[in-house]
N, C-alpha and C positions, 0 to 999 in steps of 0.2 A: 504494500500500500504506500502510495506517495503522499507524504504529509507536507511536502514542499508547497509554498504558496502558489496558487494558480497564476499563470502569466496575465490573465485577463484583469487582474487588479481588484477582485472582490474581497481579497483577504482570506478566502477559504482555501483549504488544501485542494490541490489539483484533483485528487481522486474523489472529492466531494463536490467539485465544481464542474469544470469542463471535461475532465477525464472520461466520464461515462458517455458523454456526447461524442467525443472523438473516437471512442471504442465502439460506438454504435450500439450501446447497450441501453441507452435511454434517449429520449427526444426532448428538445427544448420546449419549455412550457410558455415561453414568451419570445417576442422578437429580440429583446435585449439579451436574453440568455443565449439565443442563437448567434447574435452578433459577437458576443464575447467569446463563444466557442470558435467562431470563424477567425477571430483575431488570434486566439491560441493556436489554431491550426496553421496559420501563417508562420508563427514562431516555431512550431514543431515540424514544419514542412510536410504537413498531412494533406496532400492533394485529394485523397479519397474523401475526407470530410468536406472539403470545399466543394467538390464535385456533387456529392449527394445532397448538399444543403443549398444548392443554387438552382433556381427555377430553370427547367430545361428550355423554356422559351427564350431566356436571356443569357444562358450560360455560354461562355466561349468554349472553343474546342480545347484549349490548354488552360488549365487552372492551377498549374504548378507554381507554388510560391517562389519568389526570387530569393535564392539563398544568399545573395549579396546584401539584401536588406536586413539590417539588424534592428528589429523592433524593440523599443525601450519603454513604452508605457501606453496605457489606454485610459482615456477620460470620457465618460459618458456625460453628455451635456443635457440630453432630454430623451425620454422614451415614452411616446404617447401613441396609443393605437397600434398601427402597423408600421410606424417609423421610429428610427433610432438615430439621434444625432450624436456624433462622437468626434474626438480628436485622437488619432493614433500617432505617437511619436516614434521616430527612428533616428539613428545616427545621422546627423546632418539636417534634420528638419522634422516636419509633421504634416499630417494629412487630415483635413476636416471633411467629414462626409455626413450627409443625411441619407440614410439607407431606408429602402422600402422592402417590406416583407409581406408575404401572404401565406395563408394556410392552403395546403394542397394535400388532399387525402388525409386530413387531420394532422399534418406536420407543417411546422413553420419552415419556409424556404426564403432565401434571399432573392429578391427580384432585380433591383438595381439601386444605384445611389448617385447623388449629386455631390461631386467632389469640388471643394473650393480651397 
């Protein structure tokens, strides 16, 4: 059991937070939880999680995380309805996004986002 803090910034242990989602043993209960797990998947280079949680209508062919990007932090600014606004920091900068999610067959999936 991994008791190290989850990279998504909740303060919970990885195995109690994003670990089960990345292992595909549980599903996100909210758009924010899914977004946090997708951030963690980028850190862990888990393309499978990114692929299966991206709406097939908007998913690119290649969802492989860029191994050269070193993510350093996540700050959720707002989570309302099916949108999550966040800032993800990386060595050399940050990315601000408002992401849209929808439920598909009872599961939350990432649809798209506006990056600024």
